[in-house]
LUMRO-268936 format. One line per field, with one value per atom (N, C-alpha, C): x, y, z. Coordinates in steps of 0.001 Angstrom, whole numbers, plus 524288, in hexadecimal, padded with zeros to 5 digits. Layout:
<nodes>
X	X  ...
Y	Y  ...
Z	Z  ...
</nodes>
This chain:
<nodes>
X	E9CA2  E96E4  E980F  E9670  E9528  E90D8  E8D5D  E8A3A  E891B  E8624  E86F4  E82A0  E817A  E7CA1  E781C  E76C7  E716C  E7077  E76B3  E74E7  E75CB  E750C  E7636  E7BC8  E7C60  E810C  E827B  E87F2  E88F1  E8EB2  E9123  E95BA  E9970  E9C95  EA17F  EA530  EA5A5  EA939  EAB80  EAD1A  EAEE3  EB276  EB691  EBB2E  EBA9C  EBE04  EBCFF  EBFA5  EBC94  EBF40  EBB8A  EBBF9  EB857  EB43D  EB07A  EAA8C  EAC0D  EACC1  EAE7E  EA9F9  EA46D  EA064  E9EEE  EA163  EA0BA  EA583  EA9E9  EB047  EAF32  EB435  EB3E8  EB814  EB70B  EBA55  EBCF2  EC2AF  EC52E  EC231  EC226  EBDC5  EB7EF  EB60B  EB079  EACD3  EA901  EA5B1  EA2DA  EA1F6  EA078  E9A1A  E969F  E8FCE  E8DF6  E8A1B  E85FB  E8538  E84B4  E82C2  E7D39  E7B80  E7634  E71CD  E6D7F  E6927  E6652  E6650  E64D0  E5E78  E5963  E5528  E5389  E4E08  E4A32  E4CBD  E4BEF  E4DE7  E4A59  E4C7B  E4ADE  E467C  E4345  E3E9A  E4222  E401E  E41DB  E4404  E44E7  E4780  E4AFC  E4DFE  E5388  E574B  E5615  E5861  E5A26  E5E98  E5F96  E6087  E5D9D  E5D84  E612E  E654A  E69DF  E6EAC  E6DCB  E71DC  E6F58  E69B6  E667D  E6976  E6837  E6BD4  E6F8C  E734D  E7838  E7CB5  E7BD1  E7DBC  E7F64  E7F9E  E8045  E85F6  E8B2B  E902E  E91FE  E8D98  E8F79  E9110  E93B5  E9697  E92DE  E8DF2  E8B33  E89B1  E86EA  E86DE  E8016  E802C  E7D3C  E7796  E75D4  E724C  E6FE7  E7281  E7264  E73D9  E74DA  E759D  E711C  E717D  E6DA6  E6B6E  E6A4A  E6879  E6A06  E64CF  E672D  E6A7D  E6D6B  E7233  E6DE8  E6985  E6545  E616A  E62C5  E60D1  E6369  E6798  E6B96  E6CD0  E6C29  E6DDE  E69AC  E657B  E5F99  E5F7B  E606F  E6133  E64EC  E6984  E6F46  E6CB2  E6963  E68F7  E63E0  E614C  E5D8D  E6177  E64B4  E6843  E6BE9  E6DE0  E7345  E72F5  E783B  E79B7  E78CD  E7939  E7922  E7FC4  E83E3  E887E  E89A3  E8C91  E8F0C  E94B3  E983C  E9D2D  E9FCB  EA3D2  EA5B0  EAC66  EAD2D  EB32E  EB4C0  EB9AC  EBB97  EBF0D  EBFC2  EC0DC  EC387  EC8E7  ECB0E  ECF6E  ECFBB  ED610  ED414  ECF0E  ECDB1  ECE64  ECE94  ECF3B  ECD57  ECFD5  ECEE4  ECC04  ECABE  EC6DE  EC208  EBFCA  EBA39  EB6C7  EB8F2  EB5CA  EB4D4  EB7C6  EB8BF  EB4A9  EB4CA  EB0AE  EAAC6  EA9A8  EA4FD  EA401  EA81B  EA490  EA302  EA6D3  EA5D5  EA01F  EA024  E9992  E964C  E9609  E93D1  E9113  E9656  E95CF  E927A  E949E  E9190  E8B58  E8A5E  E8693  E859D  E89C1  E8ADB  E84E2  E81C2  E803B  E80EF  E8771  E8A4F  E8E0C  E90EC  E9736  E96DA  E9C43  E9D9B  EA1FE  EA39E  EA83C  EA9BF  EACB0  EAE6C  EB2FB  EB2CC  EB6F8  EB531  EB95B  EB9C1  EB4FE  EB332  EAECF  EB0C9  EB554  EB61C  EB913  EB709  EB945  EB985  EBDFA  EBDF4  EBB0B  EB94F  EB31C  EB526  EBBCB  EBC12  EBAF6  EBDA1  EBB7A  EB591  EB301  EADB1  EA9C3  EABBA  EAA08  EA4FA  EA4FA  E9F08  E9ABF  E9CD2  E9750  E961B  E9875  E9637  E91D1  E8FE5  E8BAA  E867C  E87F3  E851B  E832B  E877B  E8981  E88AD  E8547  E84A4  E8A68  E8C7C  E912E  E9033  E91F4  E9233  E9657  E96AB  E9B58  E9A53  E9ECC  E9FC0  EA41D  EA5C8  EA93F  EAC08  EAAD5  EAE7B  EACCC  EAE24  EAE10  EAA10  EA991  EA61A  EA0DB  E9F43  E9B35  E98D0  E9CE5  E9B13  E98D8  E9D06  E9AA9  E95E6  E951A  E9088  E8B17  E8C6A  E87DA  E86BD  E8C21  E8B11  E877A  E8A33  E8663  E80F6  E7FB5  E7A6D  E786C  E79C3  E7723  E76C7  E7910  E7A06  E7C4C  E8234  E8624  E8A43  E8B03  E908A  E9501  E9854  E9E0A  EA1BF  EA1A4  EA620  EA9BA  EAF8A  EB312  EB696  EB953  EBBEE  EC129  EC429  ECBCA  ECDD4  ED26B  ED651  ED8CC  ED53D  ED5C1  ED6DF  EDAF5  EDCC1  ED6E3  ED276  ECD87  EC9C6  ECBA5  EC7BB  EC6F6  EC130  EBE1B  EBED7  EC124  EC029  EBA8B  EBAEA  EB4E3  EB2C2  EB664  EB5B0  EB0EE  EB13B  EAE55  EAB19  EAAD6  EA6BE  EA194  E9D60  E998B  E9731  E9734  E95C6  E8FCA  E8F1B  E8B3F  E8756  E8369  E7FA6  E7FF9  E7EFB  E7FC9  E8336  E8692  E8BFA  E8FDC  E942B  E96C9  E9BC7  E9E10  EA3FE  EA65B  EAA0A  EAD4C  EB35C  EB518  EBB29  EBDB9  EC422  EC619  EC958  ECDE4  ED062  ED488  ED6E4  ED8DD  EDE80  EE1AB  EE6A6  EE3B8  EE394  EE171  EDD85  ED971  ED631  ED212  ECE20  ECAF7  ECE12  ECA61  ECC2C  ECA4D  ECD74  ECC41  EC6E0  EC48E  EBFA7  EBBBB  EBC64  EB8A0  EBA39  EBE41  EBF9F  EBD66  EBD61  EBA15  EB4DF  EB1F6  EAD3A  EAA86  EAC2C  EAB1B  EAA89  EA5BE  EA4B9  EA6FD  EA836  EADF8  EB183  EB635  EB911  EBB3A  EBA1D  EBD2D  EBFFC  EC27B  EC81D  EC6E6  EC94F  EC8B5  ECEC5  ECC30  ED130  ED4CF  ED8D6  EDCC0  EE04B  EE36E  EE594  EED4B  EEE57  EF183  EF4C1  EF8AF  EFD6D  EFC0D  EF76D  EF560  EF27C  EF3A2  EF06A  EEC0E  EEAC5  EE4AE  EE3FB  EDEBC  EDC7C  ED944  ED96A  ED650  ED175  ECF5B  ECB50  EC66B  EC673  EC100  EC1DE  EC4A9  EC46C  EC234  EC44B  EC248  EBCAF  EBAC8  EB56D  EB233  EB31F  EB0CD  EB08C  EB46E  EB33E  EB183  EB10F  EAC85  EA7CB  EA619  EA00D  E9FDE  EA2B2  EA0EB  E9F85  EA200  EA156  E9BD5  E9A93  E9515  E91DB  E9204  E9049  E8F6F  E91D2  E9210  E8FD4  E905D  E8BAA  E86A5  E857F  E80D2  E7DAE  E8084  E7CC3  E7B17  E80FC  E8169  E7F6A  E7FCB  E7E26  E82F6  E8820  E8CA5  E8DC6  E8CE4  E8D95  E948F  E965F  E9B71  E9C58  EA16A  EA1E2  E9F26  EA1A8  E9F69  E9EF4  E9AF2  E9B4D  E9D36  EA032  EA111  E9EA3  E9C96  E9A25  E945F
Y	2C201  2C5A1  2CA22  2CFFE  2D376  2D44B  2D6D6  2D630  2DC5D  2E06D  2E5A6  2E86E  2EA39  2ECA6  2EC46  2E8ED  2E8E8  2E240  2DFE3  2DBDF  2D6E8  2D8CA  2D4F5  2D3D5  2D00C  2CED3  2D185  2D334  2D5C9  2D40D  2D5BF  2D367  2D2B5  2CFDC  2CD59  2D2F7  2D512  2D7D3  2D9C1  2D57A  2D412  2D2C5  2D574  2D332  2CFA7  2CBB3  2C76D  2C83E  2CAFE  2CBDD  2CAAB  2CAC7  2C7CF  2CB82  2C953  2CB98  2CE92  2D337  2D764  2D7A6  2D714  2D947  2D54A  2D0C3  2CE0B  2CCD3  2CFE5  2CF24  2D053  2CF70  2CFEF  2D43A  2D710  2DBD1  2D7F6  2D8C2  2D674  2D24B  2CF98  2CA20  2CB02  2CF8A  2D050  2CF08  2CE70  2CE53  2D306  2D5E7  2D7FC  2D8AE  2DC3E  2DB0A  2D9D3  2D589  2D55A  2CEF7  2CDA4  2C6E1  2C744  2C1A7  2C1D0  2C462  2C50C  2C74C  2C644  2C8F1  2C808  2C842  2C477  2C625  2C49E  2C711  2C51C  2C829  2C5AC  2C952  2CCDE  2D167  2D86B  2D5A1  2D998  2D9AE  2DC1D  2DBB9  2DE26  2D9B8  2DD9C  2D93A  2DAE0  2DEED  2DFC1  2DC3E  2D91B  2D7E7  2D239  2D045  2CAE9  2C6B5  2C354  2BEF2  2BC17  2BAF7  2B7E5  2BA4D  2C1E7  2C428  2C4DB  2C49A  2C4AB  2C088  2BC23  2B61A  2B651  2B8B7  2B686  2B9A0  2BFF3  2C3AA  2C6B8  2CBCA  2CFFA  2D1B4  2CF5A  2D12A  2D3D6  2D6A6  2DA9A  2DF86  2E20F  2E6F9  2ECA6  2EC68  2EE37  2F312  2F667  2FA82  2F72F  2F7FF  2F595  2F576  2F8FD  2FB2F  2F631  2F3AA  2EF3F  2EB98  2EAD1  2E403  2E0C8  2DD3C  2D939  2DA0A  2DF07  2DE7C  2DC0D  2DC1F  2D957  2DCC6  2DA9C  2DDB7  2E0DD  2DF2D  2E18C  2E69C  2E5FD  2E92A  2EDA6  2EC95  2F101  2F2FE  2F0BA  2F427  2F768  2F666  2F9C2  2FD9A  2FD9E  3013B  3063C  30556  30759  30A1A  3076D  30A76  30E34  30E6B  31151  315E9  3177C  31AF1  31BDF  31A4E  31AFE  32149  32433  32924  32995  32E57  32F85  32F8C  32FA2  32E79  3297F  32885  32374  324F5  32040  320C1  31C88  31EA3  31B19  31B63  31772  31586  31489  31574  313B1  30E36  30B18  305D3  3037F  304D7  303E1  2FE54  2FF68  2FB81  2F918  2F6CA  2F4E1  2F7E7  2FCDA  2FF4D  2FC49  2FBFB  2F9F5  2FD29  3024A  30534  305D4  3026E  30242  300DB  2FCF6  2FA3E  2FECD  30046  30525  307C9  30AF7  30F0F  30C46  307E5  3055A  305B1  303D4  3049B  308A8  30D4E  312B7  3147D  311A5  31483  31167  30C5B  3096B  30D0C  30F50  31246  316F2  31920  31EC8  31EDB  31A33  317E4  31B00  319C0  31CD0  31A3A  31CBB  318EC  315FC  31506  31152  31335  30F39  30EBC  30C96  31051  30D00  30CB9  30888  30661  30755  30B8A  30C7A  30A08  30602  30284  2FDA0  2FC1E  2F54D  2F375  2EF38  2EDB6  2EB2B  2E95E  2E5D8  2EA03  2E9E9  2EC1E  2E920  2EB45  2E7D4  2EAEF  2E60D  2E60F  2E670  2E5AC  2E4D7  2E896  2EE2F  2F33C  2F434  2F1F3  2F35F  2F352  2ED78  2EB6A  2E8AA  2E75A  2E521  2E953  2EE1D  2F204  2F228  2EFEE  2F05A  2ED20  2E8E2  2E61E  2EA5D  2EF8C  2F246  2F817  2F74B  2FCC5  2FAC3  2FE74  2FDED  30033  2FC22  2FD8F  2FCD8  301B7  3012D  300AB  2FD00  2FDC1  3004A  3038F  306F6  304C6  3020E  30200  305BF  30A75  30E34  3121F  31692  31CD8  31E6F  31D9C  31FC9  31DBD  318F8  3178F  317F2  31A7F  31C41  32161  32517  329C7  32A86  327A1  32835  32540  32193  32076  324C0  32740  32BF6  32FAA  3326C  336E2  33419  32F45  32D85  32DF2  32E04  32E43  3325E  336D3  33B73  33DC5  339D9  33B49  33F90  341D5  3431B  34005  34019  33E56  34157  33E54  34157  33EA1  33FAA  33D29  33EB6  33A9F  33D6C  33B25  3401A  33DA5  34384  34261  3475D  34905  34C1F  34D92  35358  356B8  35B53  35FE2  35D01  35FEF  35E17  35AAE  358E1  35D82  35CC7  36089  35DE6  35FE5  35D8C  35B83  3573F  35344  35684  35923  35CB2  360C6  363A9  36876  36705  36272  361E4  35F77  361B4  35FC9  35B73  35672  35265  3516F  350EE  350FD  34C0C  34BDF  348B2  343BE  343B1  33F3B  33FB8  33B0B  33B73  336B9  33560  33048  33268  33065  33121  32CF0  32F50  32B7F  32C40  32744  32657  322F1  324A3  3226C  31D3B  31A3B  316FC  3181C  31581  31655  317C1  31BC6  31CD5  321F5  31E1C  32208  32563  32474  3288E  327DC  32C7B  32BAF  32BEC  32A5A  32B2D  32F3D  3310A  336A2  3365D  3317A  33138  332AF  3322A  33391  3371F  33936  33E88  342E3  340C3  343F9  34546  33FF6  34058  341FD  3426B  3443E  3499E  34AA3  3506A  35339  351E4  351C3  34F22  3509C  34BC2  34FB8  34C7B  34ED2  34C45  34F59  34CBC  34D55  34A8C  34963  34BD6  34F6B  3536C  34E31  34EE3  34C4B  34F67  34E8E  34FFF  34E62  349B7  346EC  347EA  343D7  34265  33D7D  33BE1  3381D  33C71  33AF2  33CDA  33BAA  33744  335DE  33213  32FBF  32C01  32897  32471  320BF  32122  31E2C  31E25  31CFF  31A0E  317C4  31C11  31DC1  32305  32761  32951  32D77  32BDF  32758  326A9  32733  324A6  325F2  32AE1  32E8A  334E9  337C1  334FA  339BF  337A4  3329B  330CE  331C9  33505  33711  33C11  33EDB  34408  34625  3415E  34115  33F0E  33CC1  33C33  34158  3435C  34812  34C35  34C00  3512C  34E21  34A5B  349C1  34632  34402  3409C  343C8  34768  34BF2  350EC  3522D  35638  35ABD  35874  35DCB  35FEB  364B3  36887  368F6  3693D  369E7  36E21  36E04  373CB  374C9  373B1  3755D  37138  37066  36C4E  37078  36C2F  36F69  36EC1  370FA  370D8  36EA4
Z	60C44  60AF3  6107B  60E98  61309  6150B  618A7  61818  61AA5  6176C  61825  61BE4  61D8A  621A3  61FF5  61D19  61CF2  61CE2  61D6A  61FB8  61A8F  615A0  610CC  61005  60C5A  60BC2  6066D  60688  60164  60010  5FC72  5F936  5FCD3  5FE29  6010F  600C8  605D4  60605  60B64  60DA8  6130C  61393  616E0  61845  61BE6  61D39  62136  624F1  628C3  62E1F  632B1  6375F  63CAE  63ABE  63EB7  63E7C  64558  64371  6490D  64C77  649B5  64D7A  6517F  65113  65667  65972  65882  65AED  66157  66214  669B6  66A44  66EEA  670AB  6767C  676E2  679DC  67D64  67926  67E1B  67ED1  67D7B  67F02  67A92  6791F  6757A  67461  66F48  67004  66E73  66F7E  66F2E  67416  673D6  6782D  677A6  67BD3  67B77  6795A  67AE0  67896  67BB9  67A79  67B36  680EF  68505  689C5  68BE5  68D66  68B75  68835  68862  683B2  67EC1  67A66  67515  6745B  67202  671D3  66B6E  66BDF  66828  66305  65E1A  658D8  65512  6508E  64C5E  64BF9  64F39  64CEF  6515F  65514  656D3  6549B  655AD  653CB  657B8  65669  65A27  65992  65817  657B9  65C0F  65AB3  65E98  6646F  6638E  66975  66B63  669C8  66B84  66D78  668D2  66A6E  66C03  66B9B  66D13  66743  6683D  66424  6634D  6607C  661F2  65ECF  65BD3  656AB  6595F  65511  65362  65408  65769  6565F  65BD2  65AF8  65FA1  6640F  6689E  66C56  66A74  667C5  66718  66227  65EFA  65BB8  65D46  662BF  664EC  6644E  661C7  6610A  65B48  6598B  6553C  64FB2  64CF3  647B3  64458  6410A  63DF1  63A73  6369A  63342  636FD  63A6E  63F99  64097  64071  64135  63D36  638FC  633FD  632A3  633B7  63235  636A3  63B50  64086  63D64  63B58  639C6  6346F  630CC  62C8A  62D83  63267  6328F  635D8  635AA  63900  63542  6317F  62FA7  62EC5  62EED  62D30  627D5  626AB  61FD6  61D59  61F9F  61DD6  61CC2  617F9  615E1  6187A  6182D  6172B  611FB  60F3F  60C15  60D03  60ACB  60C24  60856  6046B  60038  60271  5FE02  60046  5FAD4  5FC2A  5F3C4  5F7BD  5FC47  5FE0C  60279  6034D  6079F  60CC1  60E9E  6115A  6171D  61B4D  6210D  62363  62298  62559  62465  62051  61F0B  6224A  625A9  629D7  62CEA  62F50  63329  63261  62C7B  62B81  62ABA  628D6  62AF8  62FF2  6333B  63846  63AEA  63938  63B7E  637B9  63295  62FE4  6332F  63541  638BE  63C64  640AC  645A1  64465  640DC  63DF3  63BF9  63A2D  63650  63298  62E6E  628CB  6274B  621C2  61F47  61CED  619A7  617CE  616F7  6166D  614B1  60FE3  60D14  6086F  60541  604CE  602C1  5FE91  5FB39  5F68E  5F52D  5F115  5EEE8  5EEDD  5F276  5F1ED  5F66F  5F461  5F6EE  5FC8D  5FC40  601D1  60602  60A7E  60EFB  615D4  615F2  61AED  61EC6  62157  62546  62B31  62CC7  63148  634F2  63364  63692  63650  6340D  6336D  6387A  63CF5  64087  63F94  63AD8  639B6  63890  638FB  63841  63323  62EFC  629ED  627A3  62C57  62D79  62E48  630E0  631DB  62E16  62A69  62748  622A2  6209D  618D7  6185A  61335  61153  60BAA  60848  60384  5FFE4  5FAF5  5F8A6  5F2D9  5F1B1  5ED54  5EB1F  5E53B  5E442  5E1D5  5E0F4  5DE5D  5E299  5E183  5E3EE  5E029  5DC0F  5D95B  5D9E3  5DB24  5DBEB  5E1C4  5E53A  5E9F3  5EA64  5E743  5E634  5E4A2  5E060  5DD07  5E171  5E4A5  5E94F  5EABB  5EF1F  5F1F7  5F0A2  5EABE  5E8E0  5E74B  5E5F1  5E744  5EB29  5EEBE  5F3B6  5F5C2  5F49D  5F4F0  5FAD2  5F9D2  5FECD  5FD8F  60027  5FF95  60088  5FE15  5FFBC  6021F  6076D  609C7  609D8  608C0  609A3  60E68  610E1  61452  6154B  6139F  612C0  6133F  613D7  614A3  60DFF  60C57  6075D  60707  6044B  60458  604F3  600F5  601CE  60658  60922  60CA3  61182  61221  61761  61CD9  620F2  6254C  625BF  627C0  6291A  62F00  632F9  635D1  635FE  63157  630AA  62CF2  629D4  625F5  6278D  623D2  6266A  62245  625AA  62190  61F67  61AAE  61A7A  61C49  61C19  61F0B  61C15  61695  6135F  60F05  6121A  60E23  60F1B  60DC8  60D11  60DCC  61384  6140D  61165  60E28  60B28  60D3F  61045  6117C  60C77  60D34  6090E  60C99  60883  60D15  60FBD  6128D  615AA  612FC  612E3  60FA9  60B69  6099F  60293  60432  60738  608E4  60314  6034B  5FFA2  5F8E9  5F651  5EFDA  5EE74  5EA99  5E731  5E604  5E33C  5E2B2  5E60F  5EA50  5EE8B  5F0EB  5F11A  5F29B  5EE6D  5E9CB  5E566  5E4D6  5E768  5E7A7  5EC6B  5F033  5F612  5F53F  5F8F2  5F8DA  5FB5D  5FE86  6026D  6048B  60652  60915  60E9D  6130B  6160C  61A11  61D2A  61EC1  625BC  62839  62F4A  630A0  633FF  635D9  639C4  637EC  63C33  63F0E  64273  6456C  647FC  6450C  6466F  642F6  642C3  63EFF  63A8F  63B59  635A4  632E8  62D2B  628A8  627FB  629A3  62856  62CE0  62CFA  630E4  62DD8  63002  62E64  62CA0  6276B  62616  627E6  629D3  62F4D  633B0  63540  63949  63687  631B5  62F02  62E64  62CD2  62C1E  63012  63505  63A67  63AF9  639CD  63B27  638A7  63342  63085  63152  63144  63331  63899  63C10  640B6  640D5  63B06  63BA7  638CC  6343B  6334E  636E5  63B17  63FDF  64381  64492  6465D  64488  6410B  63C20  63C16  63930  63877  63D97  641E4  64566  6498E  64B50  64FB4  64E75  648A1  647F2  64A04  64913  64B4D  64534  64559  63F7B  63F99  63AA8  639CE  63789  6362E  631EB  62D14  628E9  62394  6203A  61C46  61843  61302  60FF3  60BAE  60802  6046C  5FF73  600B4
</nodes>
């Protein structure tokens, strides 16, 4: 069974990988040891972590916090953009996209297509990130339209608009295709706009998870730091 961001058990969808949240780096344990001194006051503290130490992959501000307390705090601050990625061939990039979505505090991540996806690249961040599944593009599009979200595709098409000059809407869902084939024609057609990322080397494309990180950060620059960009289409 998998655990979603609320801590509830959901349909089995986890690939068998090691728990990277408690890994060691170069012989040194990550995290912190047992709490020293009198236990702090507050319901958000986890007694077991205070007693044994916290080796999870979380920022220092969440050390020793209960899992549900971390999720509740994140939920109170999540941004208004969503992220979606198509999953028709068990794309190995999905885990990394989820990790980036957690880093940039996306509202939700949406898996379109196959339910199962490889968690390794997520580095256990899916425990703190809401992940929703849509079996078909039609289901995903209907959901996005019902939520009033603009669908923004990220891919290199002849009609793509440069991400660097596009004014990303605040309420949107950024959609990424699979490594190799990219966005499906169905998503391309449903998108309000499709954006490309400027490249200057010899390769014709960049990794899907790298593209996702760039696009999410572009939203952060616009709507968290208030940096205006060029024009918005239509």
